[in-house]
C-alpha positions in Angstrom: 0.8 2.4 -25.6 -2.5 3.7 -27.0 -3.6 7.1 -25.8 -6.7 5.5 -24.2 -4.5 3.3 -22.2 -2.3 6.2 -21.2 -5.4 8.1 -20.1 -6.7 5.1 -18.1 -3.3 4.6 -16.3 -3.0 8.3 -15.5 -6.6 8.6 -14.3 -6.3 5.7 -11.9 -2.9 6.9 -10.6 -4.1 10.4 -9.9 -7.4 9.2 -8.4 -5.5 7.0 -6.0 -2.9 9.6 -5.3 -5.8 11.9 -4.1 -7.2 9.1 -2.1 -10.5 9.0 -4.0 -12.5 5.9 -4.7 -14.1 5.5 -8.2 -17.4 6.4 -6.6 -16.1 9.6 -4.9 -14.5 10.7 -8.2 -17.7 10.0 -10.1 -19.8 11.9 -7.6 -17.5 14.9 -7.8 -17.5 14.8 -11.6 -21.2 14.2 -11.9 -21.0 10.9 -13.6 -21.7 7.3 -12.8 -19.1 5.1 -11.0 -19.3 2.5 -13.8 -18.2 5.2 -16.3 -15.1 5.9 -14.2 -14.5 2.2 -14.1 -14.8 1.9 -17.8 -12.5 4.8 -18.4 -9.9 3.2 -16.1 -10.2 -0.1 -18.0 -9.9 1.6 -21.5 -13.4 0.5 -22.4 -14.5 4.1 -23.2 -12.6 7.1 -24.5 -13.3 10.4 -22.7 -14.3 13.5 -24.5 -12.1 16.6 -24.1 -14.8 18.1 -21.9 -14.8 15.1 -19.6 -11.0 15.1 -19.4 -11.2 18.8 -18.3 -13.9 18.0 -15.7 -12.0 15.0 -14.2 -8.7 17.1 -14.1 -10.5 19.8 -12.2 -11.8 17.3 -9.6 -8.3 15.8 -9.4 -6.8 19.3 -9.1 -4.4 18.7 -12.0 -3.9 20.1 -15.5 -5.9 18.2 -18.2 -2.7 17.5 -20.1 -1.5 15.5 -17.1 -4.1 12.9 -17.9 -2.7 12.4 -21.4 1.0 12.5 -20.4 2.8 9.5 -21.9 5.7 9.6 -19.5 5.7 7.0 -16.8 5.5 9.5 -13.9 8.5 7.9 -12.1 10.6 11.0 -12.4 7.9 13.3 -11.0 7.0 14.1 -7.4 
């Protein structure tokens, strides 16, 4: 799986885990909802600064958004 797809999957999973809509995440991160949608569909790649900003909103480490594991073994 390409890193952009890994990021998209992890972003969506962690956003949903926190109970945030794309719009709520976008608002907290100071970006447009369509940008979050595009990230989750692997249309765009996020900059390292954006990964950090999104991770802060999601209250996770930035590396978590790039983790290639499937997350099944994690709580």
